[in-house]
C-alpha positions as CSV (number, residue, x, y, z in Angstrom):
1,M,102.7,135.7,114.3
2,S,104.3,135.0,117.6
3,S,107.3,132.7,117.8
4,S,105.8,131.2,121.0
5,H,103.3,129.0,119.3
6,P,103.2,126.8,116.2
7,L,101.9,128.3,113.0
8,R,98.1,127.7,113.1
9,V,96.6,126.9,109.7
10,T,93.0,126.1,108.9
11,W,92.1,124.4,105.6
12,I,88.6,124.9,104.1
13,G,86.9,124.2,100.8
14,L,87.3,120.4,100.7
15,R,85.1,117.4,101.6
16,G,87.6,115.8,104.0
17,F,90.1,112.9,104.2
18,P,91.5,110.3,104.3
19,G,89.9,108.0,101.7
20,V,87.5,110.6,100.3
21,Q,87.1,110.8,96.5
22,G,88.5,113.8,94.7
23,G,91.8,115.4,93.6
24,V,91.6,118.3,96.1
25,E,90.9,115.7,98.9
26,T,94.0,113.6,97.9
27,H,96.1,116.8,97.7
28,A,95.0,117.6,101.3
29,E,95.5,114.0,102.5
30,Q,99.1,114.2,101.4
31,L,100.1,117.7,102.4
32,C,98.3,118.3,105.7
33,P,100.1,115.6,107.7
34,M,103.4,116.8,106.2
35,L,102.7,120.4,107.2
36,Q,101.8,119.1,110.7
37,A,105.1,117.3,110.9
38,L,106.9,120.5,109.8
39,G,105.6,122.3,112.9
40,C,102.2,123.7,111.8
41,E,99.1,123.2,113.8
42,V,96.7,122.1,111.0
43,R,92.9,122.1,111.3
44,V,90.6,121.0,108.5
45,L,87.0,122.1,108.4
46,A,85.4,119.2,106.6
47,R,81.9,118.5,105.2
48,R,79.7,116.4,107.4
49,G,78.5,113.4,105.4
50,Y,81.8,113.1,103.5
51,Q,84.4,113.1,106.4
52,P,84.7,109.5,107.5
53,E,83.3,109.1,111.0
54,S,85.8,106.3,111.7
55,V,88.7,108.8,111.4
56,G,87.6,110.7,114.5
57,S,88.8,114.2,115.4
58,F,92.5,113.6,114.7
59,W,94.4,111.8,111.9
60,R,98.2,111.8,111.8
61,G,98.2,114.9,113.9
62,V,95.7,116.9,111.8
63,K,92.5,118.0,113.7
64,F,89.1,117.7,112.0
65,V,85.9,119.7,112.6
66,S,82.9,118.5,110.5
67,L,80.4,121.2,109.6
68,W,77.0,120.8,107.9
69,A,76.7,121.3,104.2
70,P,73.7,120.8,101.9
71,R,74.0,117.8,99.6
72,R,73.3,119.7,96.4
73,K,75.9,120.0,93.7
74,N,75.5,123.7,93.1
75,L,75.3,124.8,96.8
76,E,77.5,122.3,98.7
77,A,80.9,124.0,98.4
78,V,79.8,127.6,98.6
79,V,77.5,127.2,101.6
80,H,80.0,125.0,103.5
81,T,82.8,127.5,102.8
82,F,80.7,130.4,104.1
83,L,80.0,128.5,107.3
84,S,83.7,127.5,107.6
85,I,84.8,131.1,107.3
86,L,82.4,132.2,110.1
87,Y,83.7,129.3,112.2
88,A,87.3,130.2,111.5
89,S,86.9,133.9,112.2
90,V,84.9,133.4,115.5
91,I,86.3,130.1,116.9
92,E,89.7,129.3,115.3
93,R,91.3,132.7,114.5
94,P,94.2,130.9,112.6
95,D,97.4,132.6,111.5
96,V,96.5,131.5,107.9
97,L,93.2,130.4,106.4
98,H,93.9,128.2,103.4
99,I,91.0,128.0,100.9
100,Q,91.1,125.1,98.4
101,A,89.8,125.7,94.8
102,I,88.1,128.7,93.1
103,G,84.5,127.8,94.0
104,P,85.1,128.2,97.7
105,A,87.4,131.2,97.0
106,L,84.3,133.2,96.2
107,W,84.3,134.2,99.9
108,T,87.9,135.4,99.9
109,M,87.0,139.1,100.3
110,W,84.7,138.4,103.2
111,A,87.4,136.3,105.0
112,R,89.8,139.3,104.6
113,M,87.1,141.7,105.9
114,L,86.8,139.5,109.0
115,G,90.5,139.9,109.7
116,L,91.9,136.6,108.4
117,R,95.1,136.2,106.4
118,V,94.1,134.1,103.3
119,V,96.0,131.8,101.0
120,V,94.0,130.3,98.1
121,T,95.2,127.2,96.1
122,H,93.9,127.3,92.5
123,H,93.5,123.7,91.4
124,G,92.2,124.4,87.9
125,P,89.6,126.5,86.0
126,D,86.5,124.6,87.3
127,Y,84.3,126.7,85.1
128,D,85.5,124.7,82.2
129,R,84.0,121.5,83.6
130,E,81.1,120.2,81.6
131,K,78.9,119.5,84.5
132,W,78.3,123.1,85.4
133,G,75.5,125.3,84.0
134,R,75.8,129.0,83.1
135,F,75.1,130.4,86.6
136,A,77.6,128.0,88.3
137,R,80.3,128.9,85.7
138,L,79.7,132.6,86.4
139,M,80.1,132.0,90.2
140,L,83.3,130.0,89.6
141,R,84.8,132.8,87.5
142,A,83.9,135.2,90.2
143,G,85.6,132.9,92.7
144,E,88.8,132.9,90.6
145,A,88.7,136.7,90.4
146,S,88.1,137.0,94.2
147,A,91.1,134.8,94.9
148,A,93.3,136.8,92.5
149,R,92.2,140.2,93.9
150,F,91.7,139.7,97.6
151,S,93.9,136.8,98.9
152,N,97.2,137.4,100.5
153,E,98.8,134.9,98.2
154,V,97.6,132.5,95.5
155,I,99.2,129.0,95.0
156,V,98.7,127.3,91.6
157,I,99.4,123.7,90.9
158,S,100.6,124.1,87.3
159,G,102.3,126.5,84.9
160,V,99.1,126.6,82.8
161,I,97.1,128.1,85.7
162,E,100.0,130.4,86.6
163,R,100.2,131.9,83.1
164,A,96.4,132.2,82.9
165,L,96.2,134.2,86.2
166,A,99.0,136.5,85.1
167,A,97.3,137.2,81.8
168,K,93.8,137.7,83.2
169,Y,94.5,139.6,86.4
170,G,98.2,140.6,86.4
171,V,98.7,138.3,89.4
172,T,102.0,136.8,90.4
173,S,101.2,133.4,91.9
174,V,103.3,130.7,93.5
175,R,103.6,127.5,91.5
176,I,103.6,124.4,93.8
177,P,102.7,121.3,91.8
178,N,101.1,118.2,93.1
179,G,103.5,115.5,94.1
180,L,103.8,111.7,94.4
181,T,105.3,109.3,96.9
182,L,107.2,106.2,95.7
183,Q,105.2,103.2,96.6
184,P,106.5,99.9,98.1
185,P,105.7,96.6,96.3
186,V,102.0,95.8,96.5
187,D,100.6,92.3,96.2
188,G,97.0,93.1,95.3
189,S,96.0,89.5,94.7
190,S,92.8,89.8,96.7
191,V,91.5,92.8,94.7
192,L,92.5,91.2,91.4
193,Q,90.6,88.1,92.4
194,Q,87.6,90.1,93.5
195,F,87.2,91.7,90.1
196,G,88.5,88.8,87.9
197,L,91.7,90.6,86.8
198,I,95.1,89.3,85.6
199,K,98.2,91.2,86.7
200,G,99.5,93.4,83.9
201,R,96.5,92.7,81.6
202,Y,94.1,95.5,82.2
203,V,93.8,99.2,81.4
204,L,93.0,101.4,84.4
205,L,91.1,104.7,84.8
206,V,90.6,106.2,88.3
207,S,88.4,109.2,88.5
208,R,85.0,110.5,89.6
209,L,82.2,109.7,87.2
210,V,81.9,113.2,85.7
211,R,81.6,114.1,82.1
212,E,84.9,115.9,81.6
213,K,86.8,112.6,82.4
214,R,85.3,111.2,79.1
215,H,84.9,107.6,80.3
216,L,82.7,106.9,77.2
217,D,85.6,107.7,74.9
218,L,87.8,105.2,76.7
219,I,85.1,102.5,76.7
220,E,84.5,102.9,73.0
221,A,88.3,102.9,72.2
222,F,88.7,99.7,74.3
223,R,85.9,98.1,72.3
224,R,87.5,99.1,69.0
225,A,90.9,97.9,70.1
226,A,89.6,94.4,70.7
227,L,92.3,93.4,73.1
228,S,91.5,89.7,73.5
229,D,93.1,89.0,76.9
230,W,92.9,92.5,78.5
231,K,90.2,94.2,80.5
232,L,89.3,97.8,81.1
233,V,88.8,98.7,84.8
234,I,87.0,102.0,85.7
235,V,87.4,102.9,89.4
236,G,85.3,105.7,90.8
237,A,81.8,106.9,91.6
238,A,79.7,110.0,91.3
239,D,79.4,112.4,94.2
240,H,75.8,113.2,93.1
241,A,73.8,110.8,91.0
242,D,73.2,112.1,87.5
243,T,72.5,110.8,84.0
244,Y,76.1,110.8,82.9
245,A,77.2,108.5,85.8
246,Q,74.3,106.2,85.0
247,E,75.2,106.1,81.3
248,V,78.8,105.2,82.1
249,V,77.8,102.3,84.3
250,S,75.2,101.1,81.7
251,V,77.6,101.3,78.7
252,A,80.3,99.6,80.7
253,A,77.9,96.7,81.6
254,R,77.1,96.2,77.9
255,T,80.7,96.2,76.7
256,E,82.7,93.0,76.9
257,G,85.7,93.2,79.2
258,V,84.8,96.4,81.0
259,V,84.7,96.3,84.8
260,T,83.4,99.0,87.1
261,T,84.5,98.8,90.7
262,G,82.9,101.9,92.3
263,F,85.0,104.0,94.6
264,Q,88.1,102.3,96.0
265,S,90.7,103.6,98.4
266,G,93.6,102.4,100.5
267,A,95.1,98.9,99.9
268,A,92.5,98.0,97.3
269,L,93.2,101.1,95.2
270,H,96.9,100.6,95.5
271,G,96.6,97.0,94.4
272,L,94.7,98.1,91.3
273,Y,97.3,100.7,90.4
274,A,100.3,98.4,91.2
275,N,99.1,95.6,88.9
276,A,97.7,97.6,86.0
277,G,99.3,97.2,82.5
278,L,98.4,100.7,81.5
279,F,96.7,103.8,83.0
280,V,94.6,106.0,80.7
281,L,93.2,109.5,81.4
282,P,91.2,110.8,78.4
283,S,89.9,113.9,80.2
284,S,89.1,117.3,78.7
285,H,89.8,119.2,81.9
286,E,92.5,118.9,84.6
287,G,94.5,121.0,86.9
288,L,97.6,118.8,87.4
289,P,96.1,115.3,87.5
290,I,97.0,113.4,90.7
291,A,95.7,110.2,89.2
292,I,98.5,110.2,86.6
293,L,101.1,110.9,89.3
294,E,99.7,108.1,91.4
295,A,100.0,105.7,88.4
296,L,103.5,106.8,87.8
297,S,104.4,106.3,91.5
298,F,103.8,102.6,90.8
299,G,105.8,102.7,87.5
300,V,102.7,102.2,85.4
301,R,102.8,103.3,81.7
302,V,100.4,106.2,81.1
303,V,98.4,107.4,78.1
304,A,96.6,110.8,78.4
305,S,94.8,113.3,76.3
306,D,96.9,116.1,75.0
307,I,95.4,118.9,77.0
308,P,97.9,121.4,78.5
309,A,97.6,120.2,82.1
310,N,98.5,116.6,81.0
311,L,101.2,117.8,78.7
312,E,102.9,119.6,81.6
313,I,103.6,116.2,83.3
314,G,106.1,115.6,80.5
315,L,105.2,112.0,79.4
316,P,107.0,110.6,76.3
317,A,105.3,111.6,73.0
318,E,103.7,108.2,72.7
319,G,102.0,108.9,76.0
320,Y,99.6,111.3,74.5
321,F,96.7,111.2,72.0
322,P,94.5,114.0,70.6
323,L,91.6,114.8,72.9
324,G,88.4,113.2,71.8
325,D,90.0,111.1,69.0
326,V,88.7,107.7,69.8
327,D,90.4,105.9,66.9
328,A,93.8,107.4,67.9
329,L,93.2,106.2,71.5
330,A,92.2,102.7,70.3
331,G,95.5,102.6,68.3
332,R,97.5,103.6,71.4
333,L,95.8,100.9,73.5
334,T,96.7,98.3,70.8
335,D,100.3,99.4,70.7
336,E,100.7,99.6,74.4
337,A,99.1,96.2,75.0
338,A,101.8,94.6,72.7
339,I,104.7,95.9,74.9
340,E,106.2,93.5,77.4
341,E,107.7,95.4,80.3
342,S,110.3,94.4,82.9
343,V,110.4,95.3,86.6
344,A,113.4,97.6,85.8
345,D,111.3,99.5,83.3
346,R,108.7,100.3,85.9
347,A,111.3,101.2,88.5
348,A,112.9,103.6,86.1
349,R,109.6,105.3,85.3
350,S,108.7,105.7,88.9
351,K,112.1,107.1,89.7
352,W,111.9,109.7,86.9
353,A,108.5,110.8,88.2
354,A,109.6,111.0,91.8
355,E,112.5,113.3,90.9
356,K,110.1,115.6,89.1
357,F,107.1,115.6,91.5
358,S,107.5,115.4,95.3
359,W,104.9,116.0,98.1
360,E,107.8,116.7,100.5
361,R,109.0,119.6,98.3
362,S,105.5,120.8,97.9
363,A,104.9,120.9,101.7
364,L,108.1,122.9,102.2
365,A,107.1,125.4,99.6
366,T,103.6,125.7,101.1
367,L,105.2,126.3,104.5
368,D,107.2,129.2,103.0
369,V,104.0,130.8,101.7
370,Y,102.4,130.5,105.1
371,R,105.4,132.1,106.8
372,R,105.3,135.1,104.5
373,V,101.6,135.6,104.9
374,A,101.5,135.1,108.6
375,A,104.4,137.6,109.0
């Protein structure tokens, strides 16, 4: 790398941003502008059909190029990544190609053969997601192996993933967790009015409508808890229509007090977070859940399933329940709904989380990886 030009980095393997649903997309939305501000020249090869046309070619200094991808669950990421690597090798020639997630990482060896220096961020063992069939799981495992064996460096977002890679492949990875940004006070009265909500009197879940998020567990637990003046708000949509997403919407519609909002972003999403009484994530699979960190950034109390990725956040003991135990979750909802919180309580919670998780620190650590690889 010459010192005469900025460090040129191209991100691939994601749908796009800002305001695009998904943990990887939120991760990129936070980090890419910070890396740009730190002196990198950041380009994102986004998926046409997801990248908002209203954003244009630049957003907060980050340049976007939208490439075609098939809108099929099993092909979308792998085909788009292949095209992105060809584009990057022929047109971009970046100092560092940064691949997001283990599905797109299937092409790591080919990127290296084309002369690119490659960093892969491992966001979680996606082959554990319930939505994938046998062949897709095999390809995801192959992507993980390809990242471990052929990338210049692997970034992981949690200690759980770091230990797994060391055990399976003998790889030393760089742990750079997801972060959060402390949020200013948010009114949110318009979004509360839109969905008929009362400040501090609703349980919130924000996620895509995919099976491993276990929305149905939460809906049933909310029904059993019978919280008379509370509602359950489910925010999110499915990337690809399937029977699970349809079932969630149908069961929610039949359950008193449950509200589905569809995908939300920007001020509306912030308003829903800021005014929630409790955030719940009952999922069976996570990397390091950004949704929990976003809830904590607003000082909201959190209850989560006791899977390793959620435990790594370090919530108090009462912030966890056994995965899949609907009765235990209903009990937690009842107990949490009885707690009256002060503004100081929420401020203390958000301060604790911000000291532990920081996008700024994550951006600096990522830049260090780029410098090593480019050199």
